[in-house]
VEXNU-458706 format. One record per atom (N, C-alpha, C, O): x, y, z; residue in three letters. Coordinates in steps of 0.05 Angstrom, whole numbers, plus 5000, padded with zeros to 4 digits. Atoms other than C-alpha are relative to their C-alpha. Example, Ala and Ser with C-alpha at 12.3 -4.5 7.8 and 13.67 -1.06 7.14 Angstrom:
! VEXNU-458706
501849765000ala/524649105156ala/501850245000ala/503950245013ala/498449764999ser/527349795143ser/498550225014ser/499550445018ser/
***
This chain:
! VEXNU-458706
501149884980met/866259963303met/499849605025met/498749395021met/500550224982gly/867559463371gly/497749985013gly/496550185020gly/502649824984lys/861359313405lys/500149985027lys/501549815037lys/501349944977lys/858959503468lys/499249785023lys/497249655026lys/501450204982gly/859959123528gly/498350035015gly/497550265017gly/501849894982lys/855359093575lys/500750085028lys/503050015035lys/498349954988lys/856259353634lys/500550025032lys/499350175047lys/499750124987lys/859259053688lys/499750075047lys/500850245061lys/500849874983lys/856259013760lys/501450045019lys/503649955012lys/498549894990ala/859659293820ala/500749665009ala/499249475005ala/499850304991lys/863158643852lys/500050005029lys/501650135043lys/499649874966leu/860658543928leu/502349945003leu/504049844988leu/498049994986thr/865058593978thr/498849875029thr/496649895039thr/501549844962gly/865058474055gly/500449545001gly/501549404984gly/500450234981thr/864157734091thr/497149884992thr/495450044998thr/501750125015pro/858257204053pro/497750105016pro/495550105004pro/503249994982asp/852757384108asp/500250394982asp/498150464972asp/500549815006val/854858154083val/499250044977val/497750224972val/501650075026gln/853557944013gln/498550064999gln/497550274990gln/502950055008arg/847757704016arg/498150325018arg/495850365009arg/500249764997phe/846558404054phe/499750184992phe/498350375000phe/500349755014lys/847958814007lys/498150064976lys/498150274963lys/501650045017val/842358573959val/496750145016val/494850265006val/502849974986thr/836658664011thr/499050364993thr/500450524981thr/502049735001arg/831659344013arg/501250065018arg/502050295012arg/498949944971glu/834859404084glu/502750214992glu/503150445001glu/497449844995phe/841859604061phe/499750164984phe/501850294982phe/500949735026cys/838360104001cys/499350165023cys/500450385023cys/501349844985leu/834860384057leu/503350205019leu/503650435028leu/497149924979leu/842160514095leu/501050264985leu/501550504991leu/497349765006gln/845960804043gln/496750334994gln/497150575001gln/501649745000glu/839061314028glu/500350235027glu/500550475028glu/499949834971cys/839461514103cys/503150014999cys/503949875017cys/497149915007val/846761684086val/500350264990val/500950484999val/501049865031thr/845361994021thr/498550335013thr/498950575008thr/501849745000ile/840362414056ile/500950255027ile/500750495031ile/499449864976asn/843062574119asn/502750224982asn/503250394999asn/499049815003glu/848363034074glu/499650294994glu/500850505000glu/502149684995ser/844063594060ser/497949985014ser/495850035002ser/502550074979leu/839063414128leu/499850335003leu/501850464998leu/499449714982pro/837564124154pro/498849925033pro/497149775042pro/500750004967phe/837264234229phe/497450034999phe/496450194983phe/503549995002val/829564144243val/499350365025val/497550535025val/500949864973ala/830964604313ala/500450304992ala/499150495003ala/499849714998val/833965214282val/499350034965val/497350174962val/500749845029asp/833665294192asp/497749975000asp/496149865015asp/502049845016ala/829265594146ala/498549754992ala/499449664971ala/500950225025leu/824765004124leu/497450094986leu/495250174994leu/502349985011asp/821565044065asp/498449804993asp/498049655012asp/501450265005glu/817364524033glu/501949834987glu/501449594986glu/498450195006phe/822564234006phe/502249865008phe/503149664997phe/499150024973ala/826764204066ala/498349765022ala/499249605038ala/500650094979tyr/821663934102tyr/499449574989tyr/499049365001tyr/500750265020lys/820663344040lys/502949855013lys/502949655027lys/497650124987lys/828063204058lys/500249825022lys/501249595024lys/500950134972val/826363044124val/498049765007val/498249545019val/501450265007ala/820862684109ala/501249764979ala/499549604971ala/499350265009arg/824762164072arg/502049875012arg/502549635010arg/499550204972phe/829162074129phe/499149815018phe/499749585024phe/501450094979leu/824462024175leu/498549714992leu/497749565009leu/502050275009asn/820761414133asn/502649795001asn/502249565010asn/498650175004met/827561124121met/500249725024met/500349475023met/499850044972val/828161084197val/498249755007val/498349525017val/502050144988gly/822960834209gly/498449744981gly/496449624990gly/500150295012leu/822160224156leu/502349805005leu/502449565001leu/497750304989leu/829560004186leu/497949965035leu/497749755047leu/501950124964ala/824660044264ala/500149734990ala/501449544997ala/501250145003glu/821159664228glu/501049674990glu/499849474999glu/498250135010tyr/825159194199tyr/502149795030tyr/502649555031tyr/498650044976leu/829259124272leu/497949925013leu/498449835035leu/501950104977asn/822958934299asn/499950155038asn/500050045060asn/500049754983ile/822559624344ile/497050025001ile/495550064983ile/503950004990gln/815259614376gln/499250155017gln/499550025038gln/500649814974thr/812960174425thr/495650044988thr/494750054965thr/502049905000asn/805760334427asn/499650164992asn/500850355002asn/501449735015lys/801960834379lys/497750005001lys/496550044980lys/502350004999asp/795960794403asp/497950165004asp/495550164998asp/500649664990phe/795461474432phe/499150124957phe/496950204951phe/500449965022arg/795661614354arg/496450034991arg/494850204986arg/503949975004phe/788261454343phe/499150025027phe/496850105023phe/502049954980asn/785561504407asn/499650295003asn/497450375010asn/500149785000phe/787662264403phe/499650134975phe/499950374970phe/500549755011his/785862384344his/496450074999his/494549935004his/503650005000his/778862704337his/497949954982his/497250044960his/503950115015arg/772262404315arg/499850164971arg/499650044949arg/500849995020tyr/771462834270tyr/501750194977tyr/501650294955tyr/495949845021leu/778263164241leu/501049734972leu/501549494975leu/499250175012ser/779962894177ser/503250074986ser/504050304981ser/501450225009pro/783462494149pro/499049745023pro/499349815046pro/501150184988thr/780961924182thr/503049775014thr/504749714997thr/497449994992pro/787061634225pro/500949674994pro/499349494990pro/498750285008gln/791560994211gln/499049785023gln/500149785046gln/498350154973phe/789760414250phe/501949825021phe/502149755044phe/496950084994phe/795760144260phe/502950124986phe/504450064968phe/497849775020pro/800260734248pro/501849945024pro/501549885047pro/497149955004phe/807860764243phe/501050145000phe/500150354992phe/497249825020gly/814361074230gly/499450305030gly/498850335054gly/499449774988phe/815361784240phe/498250314986phe/499550464971phe/499849815030asp/810862354205asp/501650245012asp/502350255035asp/498449725002val/814363044200val/498250084998val/498950154975val/501549884992asn/807763344208asn/500150055038asn/499250245051asn/499649904972val/809263324280val/501850185007val/501350335025val/499349905002ile/814963624266ile/500250304991ile/502150444997ile/501849845014arg/811364164230arg/498950115031arg/499550315044arg/501949914974gln/807464244288gln/501350105020gln/499850255031gln/497750034975ala/813864314346ala/499550264987ala/497650414989ala/499549765021arg/815964834299arg/497850205001arg/498750424995arg/502549765005glu/808865294301glu/499749955031glu/498550115045glu/500750004971ala/808765074370ala/501550365014ala/500850585024ala/497149814991gln/815765444382gln/499650255000gln/499750395020gln/499749745019glu/815266014341glu/497950154992glu/498350384983glu/501549784999lys/808666254336lys/497650085037lys/498249995059lys/500150014974pro/804066494393pro/496949765015pro/496249685037pro/501450234998gly/798465994383gly/499849834976gly/502149814968gly/501650055019val/794765604321val/497350074996val/495649985012val/501249905004thr/790165924294thr/497749754975thr/498549644954thr/501250035019phe/783165644267phe/497950125001phe/497250215023phe/502449855001asn/776765944242asn/500550265011asn/498750295028asn/499349794989gly/779666654264gly/499850045033gly/499550245045gly/498750004978ile/780866404329ile/503949875006ile/505049714992ile/497650054990thr/787966314360thr/499949885030thr/499449975053thr/499350244964his/789465674411his/502350085009his/504250094994his/496950064992thr/795065764457thr/500849775012thr/499549635028thr/498450294986tyr/799865214475tyr/500650105018tyr/501550325018tyr/498149974980ser/801865144543ser/503150155002ser/504450094982ser/497150005000glu/808965424560glu/501649755002glu/503849744991glu/499150304991glu/810364644588glu/500449984961glu/502649984950glu/499450145029thr/809164474508thr/502050164988thr/504250054987thr/497849825019lys/813365044467lys/502149955015lys/504149935000lys/497750124995ala/818664854515ala/500449744997ala/502749694993ala/499850285005ala/817264074506ala/501050084971ala/503249984965ala/499550045027ser/817864254434ser/501950124992ser/502150034969ser/498249975001glu/823464574427glu/502549925004glu/504749974995glu/497350214992ser/827064064465ser/500649824987ser/502949734983ser/500150245014phe/824063494422phe/501750074970phe/502249874958phe/499250045021leu/827563834357leu/502450014999leu/503749914981leu/497250115003lys/834163874377lys/500549705003lys/501849544990lys/499450204997glu/833663354404glu/500249754968glu/502049634957glu/499550085036val/831963054331val/502750024983val/504149884968val/498149955024asp/836663414304asp/502449745004asp/503449604986asp/497550045000ser/842263114346ser/499749584997ser/501549434989ser/500550255007thr/838962364343thr/500649884966thr/501549674959thr/500050125033met/838662334264met/502349944997met/503249734988met/497249995024thr/845462584252thr/501849695013thr/503449555002thr/498550214987lys/847662034306lys/500149724981lys/502149614971lys/501450315015ile/843761364269ile/501750104984ile/503949994984ile/497949945034ala/847161774198ala/502549935008ala/503649754996ala/496750054987ser/854361794238ser/499949745005ser/502349725007ser/499950295003glu/853661034243glu/500849874989glu/502849734991glu/500850115016ile/851360834193ile/503350024974ile/504649824967ile/498949965021glu/856261194137glu/503049765008glu/504049614990glu/496550165001pro/863860814171pro/498949664991pro/500049534972pro/500450244996arg/860360134180arg/499049924958arg/498849714945arg/501450055031leu/857660174101leu/503450054979leu/503949934958leu/496549935008lys/865360404080lys/501549785001lys/502449654982lys/499150205000asp/868159904121asp/499249694991asp/501049544984asp/502450265019asp/862959264094asp/500049865034asp/500649635040asp/501250134973phe/861059204170phe/502449915011phe/502349665010phe/497450195001ala/868358994191ala/499949855033ala/500549615037ala/501650044974thr/865659024274thr/498349774997thr/498749605015thr/501750235003gly/860058474246gly/498250145001gly/497750335016gly/502549914994leu/853358494219leu/498950055021leu/498350275030leu/501450054975ser/850258234276ser/501250305020ser/499550475025ser/499749704986arg/853858874318arg/497750134998arg/495750165011arg/500549785015phe/852359334274phe/496749935012phe/495850055032phe/502049965004lys/845759154272lys/498350055033lys/496050135037lys/501350054968ala/844159094352ala/500250375003ala/498750555009ala/500149685006glu/848159764341glu/497350205001glu/496650365018glu/501049715012leu/842960174301leu/497149875015leu/495050005012leu/501950074985lys/838159804340lys/498950235025lys/496950385028lys/499749864974asp/840060094405asp/499350374990asp/497750535000asp/500649665008asp/840160824368asp/497650024989asp/496250185001asp/503049945000ile/833660804340ile/497749935011ile/495450015005ile/501749894976glu/830360644400glu/499450195014glu/497450335018glu/499549614989val/832561214433val/499350084991val/499250305001val/500749715029phe/830161594373phe/497049905005phe/495350085010phe/502850044992asp/823261174385asp/499250195010asp/498250405002asp/501149934971arg/822361284457arg/499250324995arg/497150444991arg/499949625001met/824862054452met/496850014983met/494850054998met/501649845011trp/819462204393trp/498049825011trp/498349885035trp/502450234990met/814061694414met/500250345030met/499650575025met/499649854971asp/815362104490asp/497950254982asp/495550294979asp/500949695008phe/814162764458phe/496349984984phe/494050034992phe/503450055020glu/807962624404glu/498949875015glu/496649925008glu/502450004987ala/804162264460ala/498850255016ala/496450255021ala/501049814984lys/803662904500lys/499150214975lys/496950304977lys/500449805019phe/803963394435phe/497249934991phe/495750124992phe/502350005003val/797363004413val/497650085016val/495850245010val/501349734979lys/794163164478lys/498650264998lys/496250334999lys/500649675000ala/794263854474ala/498050074973ala/496050224969ala/501449795021arg/792863894406arg/497049835006arg/495250015006arg/502150214997his/786863344418his/497650355012his/495750475001his/501749804992glu/784463954467glu/498650184994glu/496350255001glu/500849865025ile/784764434410ile/498149994982ile/497250154967ile/501250095027met/781164094370met/497849985006met/496050074991met/503449945000cys/774963944411cys/499150345007cys/496850375014cys/501449734995lys/774064734423lys/500250064971lys/498850254963lys/501349945030val/774164734349val/497149884985val/495749944966val/502650235018phe/768764234335phe/498249985017phe/496549815015phe/502049974985glu/765064454391glu/497550034998glu/495949895011glu/501450055009gln/760364694357gln/497849824978gln/495449844976gln/501450105016val/758764244301val/500049705022val/498149555020val/501450184989asp/758863694349asp/497950035017asp/497449825028asp/502249934988ala/752464054387ala/498249914984ala/496149814992ala/502450085021ile/748963914315ile/500449704999ile/498649545005ile/498950335006ile/752263224302ile/498049865033ile/496649655034ile/501050184973thr/749563064382thr/497150044998thr/495849834993thr/502650035011cys/742463334372cys/499149974975cys/496850064976cys/500450195018glu/741563014304glu/499349715008glu/497149615006glu/500450334989leu/741962304331leu/498550015016leu/496849835012leu/502249944974ala/737662514394ala/497350064971ala/495849914959ala/503350025024leu/732062794340leu/500449734982leu/498449574982leu/499850295020thr/733762194294thr/498849765018thr/497649605004thr/500250124982gln/732561744367gln/497350015005gln/495649835008gln/503349884998ala/726562124376ala/497149864991ala/495249745001ala/501450105030glu/723561984304glu/499149735005glu/496849665003glu/500250275015glu/724661274300glu/497849875035glu/496549675040glu/502350234972arg/720861184380arg/496650125001arg/494850065018arg/501549855011arg/715661624347arg/499350185017arg/497150275015arg/500349764980asp/716262134405asp/499650234988asp/501350394979asp/500449685018ile/712862704374ile/500450265019ile/501750445009ile/499049694979glu/713463294436glu/502849974998glu/503550194990glu/496850045004thr/721063104432thr/501750044971thr/504150104970thr/499450025022lys/721863094362lys/500350344985lys/502050454971lys/499149805005gln/719563714358gln/501850165009gln/503550284996gln/497149844990ser/723764054409ser/502249944995ser/504050095002ser/496349975011leu/730163784377leu/500050004984leu/501849884972leu/499549955037glu/728663994308glu/500650315013glu/502650435006glu/500049774995asn/727164674348asn/502850095010asn/503750335007asn/497750054983glu/733964474388glu/502449954976glu/504649984987glu/500150105018phe/736664264321phe/501350314981phe/503650394977phe/500149795007val/735164904284val/501850185017val/503950295012val/497549734991arg/737765344334arg/503550065006arg/504850275010arg/497150014990val/745165044348val/500450044965val/502650134959val/499349955038val/745165114261val/500050264992val/501650374978val/498249695009glu/744465814257glu/501550095026glu/502250335025glu/497949804993glu/748665994311glu/502650004990glu/504450174991glu/497350095021phe/753965634269phe/499650094981phe/501850154971phe/500749885032thr/751265894206thr/501550235011thr/503950245004thr/499449715005asn/752066704235asn/503649925013asn/505050125013asn/496649944988gln/760066484268gln/501649854977gln/503949794983gln/499149915026met/761666364191met/498950214989met/500550374979met/499449935017phe/758366704160phe/498150355013phe/495750385010phe/501149924980pro/757067344206pro/498150214984pro/496450334998pro/503749915008glu/751667704152glu/497949895002glu/495850004996glu/503350064996thr/746467314165thr/499450135028thr/497050135034thr/500650054973lys/746767484236lys/497650245000lys/496150295019lys/501449685007ala/743168154206ala/496649835012ala/495249955029ala/503550004998glu/735467734209glu/500749695007glu/502549564996glu/501350154976lys/733167184259lys/498849954986lys/497950084968lys/500750325002phe/730766434253phe/496150175012phe/496050325032phe/501449994969pro/722666534278pro/500749775012pro/502849635009pro/500050174979ala/721166104326ala/498749684981ala/498549664956ala/500750255011asp/718465294316asp/500150004961asp/498149924948asp/499650085029val/721565304236val/499549724999val/498449754977val/501350275010ile/719664564228ile/498850015000ile/497550134982ile/503749954991pro/713164454263pro/498150134981pro/496050094969pro/502149785024leu/711265044225leu/500749954971leu/499350084956leu/500150015028ala/713764834156ala/499649704998ala/501149604982ala/500650344993glu/711364044171glu/497250135001glu/495750034984glu/502549995004ala/704264464189ala/498950084970ala/496850004961ala/500949895025cys/704364854121cys/499249664985cys/496949644977cys/500450245023ile/704164124080ile/497149865022ile/494949785014ile/503150094982phe/698663914134phe/496850204989phe/494550164982phe/502149855014tyr/695264474115tyr/499650134975tyr/499650374972tyr/498749975034glu/695964494040glu/498150255000glu/498850485002glu/501349865008ser/689464764030ser/498050235006ser/495850284998ser/500049814991lys/689765334069lys/502450264989lys/502550504986lys/497449875021cys/696365514033cys/500550194971cys/499950084950cys/498849975033thr/698465843970thr/501649874997thr/503549855012thr/498350005020glu/701565553921glu/502950115006glu/503949985024glu/498249884980glu/708165983938glu/499949845021glu/500949625024glu/498950114966trp/707765854007trp/501749685004trp/504049625010trp/500150275009leu/706565093995leu/502749924987leu/503849714994leu/497850125002his/712965093954his/503250085008his/505349984998his/499049944996leu/716865473992leu/500749865017leu/503049875024leu/499550034969ala/715965094056ala/500449604989ala/500749445007ala/498550184997lys/717764414016lys/501950034984lys/502749834972lys/497749995008his/723364753989his/502850075026his/505350115026his/498649904963leu/725464904072leu/500749705000leu/503049604997leu/499350314987ile/724264164091ile/502249864981ile/503749694992ile/498750125026asn/727963954023asn/503050055006asn/505049915006asn/496649914986asp/734064364049asp/501649865030asp/503949795037asp/498250094980tyr/733864174115tyr/500049695014tyr/501249615034tyr/498850385008leu/733563364105leu/502650034981leu/504549914991leu/496849995007glu/739763494063glu/502050075015glu/504350015009glu/497649814981leu/743463914124leu/499749785023leu/501749785038leu/499950274985arg/741563264166arg/500349844990arg/499149675003arg/499250265018ile/743562744121ile/503150044998ile/504649854993ile/497249815015tyr/750163154107tyr/501049945031tyr/502949785032tyr/499649984964val/750663224198val/500849694995val/503249624992val/500650314994met/749062454198met/503049874995met/504149735011met/498950215001lys/754662204158lys/503750215011lys/506050145003lys/497549894997ile/760462744189ile/502849785014ile/505349765010ile/496650164983pro/764362224241pro/500449834967pro/502849784964pro/499450175014glu/764461824181glu/501450124975glu/502349964959glu/499749765022glu/766262324132glu/502850225000glu/504450314983glu/497849764996arg/770562814168arg/500050244990arg/499350274967arg/498649745005leu/772663514168leu/502250125007leu/503450075028leu/498849944993asn/777063954157asn/500450295018asn/500450515006asn/499449854971pro/778364374226pro/500050404982pro/499050594994pro/500549665008gln/778765114180gln/497849984990gln/497849984965gln/503750235009leu/770464844172leu/499750254974leu/499250164952leu/501549995023lys/769065344125lys/502149874970lys/501149804949lys/498250175025glu/774365044072glu/498049705004glu/499649524998glu/501050235006asn/768364364079asn/498250104985asn/496250164998asn/501949775006pro/764464774021pro/497449744992pro/495349784979pro/503450115006gln/759264204017gln/498250005034gln/495849965037gln/501949904975phe/757164354092phe/500550244998phe/500250325021phe/500849795002met/757564974077met/497250164986met/495650354987met/503249935034arg/752165014019arg/497649955014arg/495550085014arg/502750094984his/747764674060his/499150225021his/496850315023his/502049904975leu/748065084125leu/498750394983leu/497250564993leu/501449805008lys/747265664064lys/497350014992lys/495850204990lys/502750005022asn/741565364029asn/498049935015asn/495749895006asn/503250084986phe/737265214092phe/500750295015phe/498350305019phe/499949795001his/739065944118his/497850204989his/496250364999his/500249865020ala/737166194057ala/496649884994ala/494750014985ala/503450164994ser/730265764062ser/497950035018ser/495649985014ser/501549974976val/728165944132val/498650234984val/496250234978val/500849784995leu/728566674111leu/497049984982leu/494850074990leu/502649935025ala/723666574039ala/498249925013ala/496350085011ala/502250124988ala/719066144080ala/498450145024ala/496350055031ala/501249924977arg/717266594138arg/498450174986arg/500250304975arg/501949975002glu/711766874115glu/498049864995glu/495949984993glu/500550335010ala/709066194097ala/499449915034ala/497149895042ala/500450004980leu/710266034167leu/498850195026leu/497950085046leu/501649864983asp/707466644207asp/497449984996asp/495850035015asp/502650035001phe/701266504177phe/499649665004phe/497149635000phe/500750154979val/701265724208val/499550035018val/497449965030val/500350034978ser/703765944263ser/496450125013ser/495750135037ser/502149784980arg/696866344279arg/496849704992arg/494349694996arg/503050255002leu/692565604260leu/500349765029leu/502449775042leu/499050174992pro/692665074302pro/500949795009pro/500749584997pro/496150225008lys/698664674329lys/499849764985lys/497649684978lys/501150205018leu/700164074289leu/498949805028leu/496649715031leu/500950154991ile/700963684347ile/497449885017ile/497049665027ile/502450034992his/693963824370his/498349954979his/496049864982his/501750095027ala/691763744296ala/500349684983ala/499149534969ala/499450315016lys/695063144276lys/500049745009lys/499849755033lys/500750234985thr/694562384293thr/501649864984thr/502149664998thr/498450155006ser/699262054244ser/501850054969ser/500650194953ser/499449955020asp/704262044187asp/501850294996asp/502150464979asp/497649704991trp/709562574217trp/502549934985trp/503649724980trp/496549915016met/715862874181met/502149835022met/502749875046met/497450024981thr/721862394194thr/502050054978thr/502050104954thr/497850055027lys/727562334163lys/499949764992lys/500049784967lys/499850175013lys/727461594152lys/497750044981lys/498850114960lys/502749895022val/719361744106val/501250154984val/500850124960val/498749825040leu/723962324062leu/501649884996leu/501649874971leu/498250105009glu/728662024055glu/501149894968glu/503249934955glu/501150015031pro/725961723988pro/500350094982pro/501850054963pro/501049775016asp/722462333962asp/503750175000asp/504950264980asp/497449965005leu/729362543974leu/502350014988leu/503650224983leu/498650215018arg/733762103939arg/497850094967arg/499350094947arg/502550085029tyr/727262173873tyr/501650264997tyr/503850234986tyr/500549715000ile/727463013878ile/504249974984ile/504750024960ile/497549945001gln/736062953878gln/501149844969gln/503049944957gln/499850185019lys/736262373819lys/498850154969lys/499750174946lys/501049855026thr/731662753778thr/501350334992thr/501450454970thr/498249655016ala/735563493779ala/502149904992ala/503350044975ala/497150025016ala/741963083763ala/498849914977ala/499250114963ala/501549975024leu/737962863700leu/498850104981leu/498650014958leu/500549845013gly/735063463683gly/503350184991gly/504050274969gly/496850045004leu/742763613693leu/501949954978leu/503650104967leu/499350195014thr/744963173652thr/498650034964thr/500050034943thr/501849885023glu/739063343593glu/501150284989glu/502350294968glu/498149625000gly/741564183595gly/502549924981gly/503050024959gly/496849885005met/748664003583met/501049854975met/503349874969met/499150085022arg/747763553515arg/498350064985arg/498550014961arg/
***
């Protein structure tokens, strides 16, 4: 048997500069654009399943990398500036390229009466719908043009000259880039308006928690108690929206000041009441700490799909209702603000205790699993 020979590499053709170009990443990107374009769907009219979107995303990725290579730079700060501050995921600080989700959202704006979050439908303006339709048609025509300009040059080894080809490709991608960014900038602003409505109640909770923390740090007790009541009010309202069954039973007034009073009037409360008050304070503190971290951790706009947030809301709601008898009892004793002069309950003071409780609970869970 004869020895198998090694497969010879295809001989590079073209001028020296073309031959050097053929071993670069950018040449591979051009080849990929042409290959993908052969089965690329029309985003304006074709039915797009996940496989189709992946093809479009791949093509857009190639064009984005070519734009970077050709040093095409446009201001994309709007992507960061109009990404809602509570919306997950955190936006890129230096965004580039073309996100296929813009096409998804343009199709959605064109085909549906509105976009639904948390059971509420938010409608786009007629202007946005018309712009979406026009954008999708332009995407189809410009993507086709880019691929059709590349293909013959690959076949004839850039017969018109590599520099000229790059200049013409840059012109084509710049047209595509301007068209894309013009639409996306307008669309993200419209989307941001919707996100502001989606997160309106969450924003009220976060704003109230921040103000409450600041009052605690100033040791402004009257404001602290007022904001504790406001925090509980907005949390109850939000919980009622997320879980309509919770509307059946209303919270009593002054929930947190009375829970703190239970601890102060410890000798007058039963062991059960004291336990329920401490449990309530624990769930209240956990909820506040979670809320404090929302701007950093971010949220899914379908709010019920944030399981940790929903768990904290449910736990706090259940704790308030469970402690009603204890709260009612201390409400008939002298008000805490007239009886207590120091050692006020604040998030900063109680956080170490909460961490200890959580650590102990975690250790207990670990022991139980052995």
